[in-house]
N, C-alpha and C positions, 0 to 999 in steps of 0.2 A: 680490027675486030674488038668489040667491047669485052668486058669481064666475062670469063667463062665460069663454069660451075664445077662441082666435084666430078660429075660424070665426064665432062670434057677433059679434065686432067687425067682421068683414068684411061681415056681412049687414046691419048697421045702425049707422052711426057717429053719427047725430044731429047732424052738423055741416052744416046746410042753408044755402042761400043766404040765407034769411030770418033765421036766427039768427046766422050768422057771416060772411055774404058781405061786408058793409060793412067790417068790421074787417080782413078778409083783403085787400080791395082797398086800404085805406089803408096797410097795411104795405108793399105792393108798388107804390105809386104811382110811385116812382122807376123801377122796372123798366118800367112801361108808358110812361113818358116816354122811356126809352132806346130802346124799340121804335120810337117815332115818329122818333127821331133816326136810327135805322138805315134807316127808310124813306126819309128825305130823302137820306142818303148813297148809298143804292142808286140813287135817281133821278138824282142828280148824276153818279155814275159811268157811268150808262147814257147820259147826255146828252153828256158830254165826248168820248166816242169813243175808239177804240183807236189804238195805235201802228201806223203803216204801215211795216212792215218791208220790207226789200229782197226783191223777188220777181223772179228772173231767168228767162230763157227756158228754161234747162235744168231749172228746177224745175216747169215747167208740166205735165210728164208725169203727175204725181200730183195735179194740180189741174184736170183737164179732165172731171171727172164731171158729168153733167147736173144742171141745177137742178130740184129736185122740191119739191112741197108737203110740209109737215110731216104725218107720220102722226099724231103727237100734237101738236096745236096748242098754242101758248103759253097761250091762255086757259084751257085745261083743267087746267093745273098747279095753280092754287089749289083746284080742285074736288076732285081726287083726293089731293093732297098735304097739304091743309090742312082743307078742309071735311069730307071723309070721315072723317079721324081725329077731328075735333071732334064729329061726330055720334056716333061710338063713345064718346067721353069722356062726352057728355051721357047716353047710354043707360046707362052704368055708374053715373053719378051718380044717375039716377032709381032705380036698384036699391039703391045703398048710402047715398045721402044724405050724401056726404062732399064738402063744398065745397072743402076743401083739395086733394083729388085733382082735382076739376074745374078749379079755378083754376090749379093748378101745371101740369097737363097742357096746358092751352091756352096758358099763358104760355110753357111750355117749347118747345112745337112752333113757336110764332111766333118765338121767339128762334132756334131751329134754322134755320128757313126764311130769316129775314132776315140772320142772320150768314153763312149760306151764300151768299146772294145778294150781299152786300157783298164777301166773299172772292172769289167767282167773277168778279164784274164787275171787281174790281181786277186780278186776274190776267189776265183777257181783255184789258183795256186795256194792261197792261204788256207782254204777250207779243206780241199782234197776229198770231197765227198765221193764215195763210190757210186758208179752208175747202176741202174737196175739190172744190167747184164754183166756185172762185174765178175760173177762166179766163172762164167765161160771165158772171160778175158784172162782171168788168173789161172784157171785150170781147163784149158781147151779139151783135154782128154776126159774130163769129168772126174778125175781123181784128186780130191782135195787133200791138202797137206798143211800142217800148222806147226809152229815152233813151240817151245816149252812154255811160252807165255800165252799161247792160244792165238797168236797172230798168224795170218796167212803166209805161206811160203809159195809164192807164185812161180810157176814155171812156163808161163805163156810168153808170147812175143812182148818184148820190152815196150814197143810202141803202143800195143793194145792195153798193156797194164797202165802205162802213163795216161793214155786217154781215158781209161776206166776210173781214174781218180779226179776227173774234171766235170763232175755232174752239176755242182751248184756254183753259180746260177747258169741257166741255159743261155749259151752264146747266140744260138740261132734266134731265140725269142727276143733277147735284148737288142740285137742288131735290127731285127725286123721292126720292133716298136720304135727304135730310134729313128730309122729312115722313114718308115711309113707313118709314124706318129708325127714327125716333122711335116711330111706332106699333108697330112690331115689338117694340121693347124694352118698351113699355108693356103690350102683350098678354102678353109673356113673364112679366112680373111678376104680372099679374092672374090668369093661369091657372096660375101656378106651374109653368112649363115645365121648370124644373130642380129638381124636388122629389125626384129620384133614384128615381122609381117607374116609369120606363121607358115613359111614355105617348107613343108616337111621334105620335099624333094632335095632341098639343099643339105639337110641333115643326112640324108641317105648318101649323098656324094661324100660328105665328110667322114661318115662311118665306114665307107668302103675300104679305105686303106687300113683302118683299124681291124676290120674283119679279116683281111688278108693276113695281118700280123698274128691275129688270134689263131687262125687256122694253122699257121706255122707252129705255134706253140703247142697246139693239140697234137700235131703230127709227131712232135718230139716225145710226148708221152706214149702215143700209139706205137712208136718205133722202139720203145723201151730204152731210149737213150737218156731219159730224164725222169725224175720223180715230179709229181705235180707241183711241189714246192719250188723246185728249180725253175720251172716255167713261170710260175707266178712272180717270183723274185726277179727273173730276167725281164718280164714285161714291165714291172714297176721301174726298174733301172732305166730301161730304154725310153719309157714315156717321160720320166723325170728329166733325163738329160735332153731329150728332144724339146721339151717345153722350155727348159733353161736356155738352150742355144737359140731357139726361135725368138724368144723375148729379148735376146741381146740385139737383134737386128730389126724386129718388127713389133709394132704395138699388138696388144692382145686382140684376137679375132673379133671380140665383141665391141671393140672400140670403134668410134665413128670413122677413124682414119686407119683402121686395121688393114685396109687393102694395100697399103704401101709401106716401104721401109722407113725407119727413122731418118736415114741419110737423105732421102728425097725431101722430106719436110724441112730438114735443116737447110738444105740448099735453097728451098723456097723462102725460108725465113731470112737467110742471108741476103738474097736479092731484094726482099722487101725492105730490109734495113738500109741497104745501099741506095735504093731508090728514094727513100725518105730524105737522104742527105743530098742526092744528086738532082732530084726533080725540082725545076724552078717553081716559084710561088707567084701568085697574082693577087696582090692586095692582102697578103697574109694567108690566103687560102691556097693550099697545094693543088696544082693542076693534076687531074687524074689522067695518067698516061702509062699504059703497060704496067699497071700497079698490081702488086700481090696483096690481097686482103685476107685476113682471118675473120671469118664469121663467128663472132663470139656466142651468138645465140644458138646456132645449130651445131657448132663445134666442127664444121667442115672448112675446107680450104678452097679459095677461089683464086684464079690466076689468069692473067691475060694470055691468050693463046698465041699471039704473035711470037712471044718468046719461046714457049715450049715447043711450038711447031718448028721453029728455026734452030732449036738446040742451043739457045743463048744462055739457058740456065740449067 
């Protein structure tokens, strides 16, 4: 078969878990170890507890909102912010058979979630801002008490008081924007949302995960677990970390090669270079055989499909 085109590459890369999975995992073993370290750090930050800042009687006006249950429970965050995107990653892998894409998308979103968790917990502990329902956490019987300096003397449950000092920033919101923000960038690259063809439907697909994350943030204010500033800051943290982690593994979605990970294009380039040295020449002119070419004018990549279909690269 002669030279393929960009669309052919996208339809079948030949980099399967069976043929390339082990080598990809070995290359990134240190990244997976760092992920485990981030898990430990996040757990430690959650255990040590927040700074108990001064809370005076005159501040209670904005802290007397009723205590409510979470509209979006904490246990659901891994489901919609991690598991749902990974299911989409696997579905795309089953269509394209690109283990680089599968591995880096999973690794990237886990980094986004865990880095966001560490940053969020560290700031929560350092700031110690009281939640909007702090009064009822501190004084569940409604009888407020203050020391001689005017600071609260809480007599509520220790766990409620501890949680009451962790308002800024919103952890639900930051995690939602980290996971779903990463998914939004991933989808934008895969469906070529910025191909300058004016398909608004593509943008709707890209904005859907962001809308879900935004609604989670709104629920945090409606449930009186956070002030609006907490939600705004959490969203910014999650989006920034998601973009940072995504761009470590993938080109920007608006790039002509934004549909695939850097690792895949590096593998293509390595084969191209090796073929330049290995392919015999005829009268000083290199014979074209299973050759990888970079189209400099369009910025796209072309590759012979005999190789990608057989998983030789």
